[in-house]
C-alpha positions as CSV (number, residue, x, y, z in Angstrom):
1,M,-44.9,25.4,-37.6
2,S,-45.0,21.5,-38.6
3,K,-41.2,21.3,-39.4
4,Q,-40.2,23.5,-36.6
5,Y,-42.3,21.0,-34.2
6,A,-40.8,18.0,-36.2
7,F,-37.2,19.5,-35.8
8,L,-37.9,20.3,-31.6
9,L,-39.1,16.6,-31.2
10,A,-35.9,15.4,-33.2
11,E,-33.8,17.4,-31.1
12,S,-35.7,16.2,-27.9
13,T,-35.4,12.6,-28.9
14,E,-31.8,13.2,-29.3
15,M,-31.2,15.0,-25.9
16,S,-33.1,12.1,-24.4
17,K,-30.9,9.5,-25.9
18,Q,-27.8,11.5,-25.0
19,S,-29.3,12.0,-21.3
20,S,-29.7,8.2,-21.2
21,I,-26.4,7.5,-22.2
22,L,-24.7,10.2,-19.7
23,R,-26.9,8.4,-16.8
24,K,-25.5,4.9,-17.8
25,Q,-21.8,6.3,-17.8
26,Y,-22.3,8.1,-14.3
27,V,-23.7,4.8,-12.8
28,F,-20.5,3.0,-14.1
29,L,-18.1,6.0,-13.1
30,L,-19.9,5.7,-9.7
31,A,-19.4,2.2,-9.7
32,E,-15.7,2.4,-10.5
33,S,-15.1,5.3,-8.2
34,T,-16.6,3.2,-5.3
35,E,-14.5,0.0,-6.1
36,M,-11.4,2.4,-6.2
37,R,-12.3,3.6,-2.9
38,K,-12.4,0.3,-1.4
39,Q,-9.1,-0.8,-3.2
40,S,-7.3,2.5,-1.5
41,S,-8.7,1.5,1.9
42,I,-7.4,-1.7,1.6
43,L,-3.9,-0.7,0.2
44,R,-3.9,1.9,3.1
45,K,-4.4,-0.9,5.7
46,Q,-1.9,-3.0,3.9
47,Y,0.7,-0.1,4.2
48,A,0.3,0.6,7.7
49,F,0.4,-3.3,8.3
50,L,3.7,-3.4,6.6
51,L,5.2,-0.1,8.1
52,A,4.2,-1.8,11.4
53,K,6.1,-5.0,10.3
54,S,9.0,-3.1,8.8
55,T,9.4,-0.9,12.3
56,E,9.4,-4.3,14.2
57,M,12.0,-6.0,12.2
58,R,14.2,-3.0,12.5
59,K,13.9,-3.0,16.1
60,Q,14.7,-6.9,16.1
61,S,17.7,-6.3,13.6
62,S,18.9,-3.5,16.2
63,I,18.8,-5.8,19.2
64,L,20.4,-8.7,17.0
65,R,23.1,-6.2,16.2
66,K,23.7,-5.4,19.7
67,Q,24.0,-9.3,20.9
68,Y,26.3,-9.8,18.1
69,V,28.8,-7.0,19.1
70,F,28.4,-8.6,22.8
71,L,28.9,-12.0,21.7
72,L,31.6,-11.0,19.6
73,A,33.6,-9.2,22.3
74,E,32.9,-12.1,24.7
75,S,34.6,-14.1,22.0
76,T,37.6,-12.2,21.7
77,E,37.9,-11.8,25.4
78,M,37.6,-15.9,25.6
79,R,40.4,-16.1,22.9
80,K,42.5,-13.7,24.9
81,Q,42.1,-15.9,28.0
82,S,42.5,-18.8,26.1
83,S,46.0,-17.6,24.5
84,I,47.2,-16.5,28.1
85,L,46.5,-20.0,29.5
86,K,48.2,-21.9,26.5
87,S,51.2,-19.4,26.9
88,G,51.2,-20.3,30.4
89,I,51.4,-24.0,30.0
């Protein structure tokens, strides 16, 4: 009976050590998980901000393209008129 008791005591001690190690690992992984959630939240906010910026830049680019086309047409028209005036002189 004494051998069985010693064996069970040794098993219990080993299980206690392993349980302690697992608790420490759990705490570490929980902290890591929390940090990853924080970083994920930050990245989602950055993505939303950059998406909004990109959308705004596309709108501005579209406006600038329209202004360019308008100014190009105006310039072409002015060159035509200038050419007509020069040929009439």
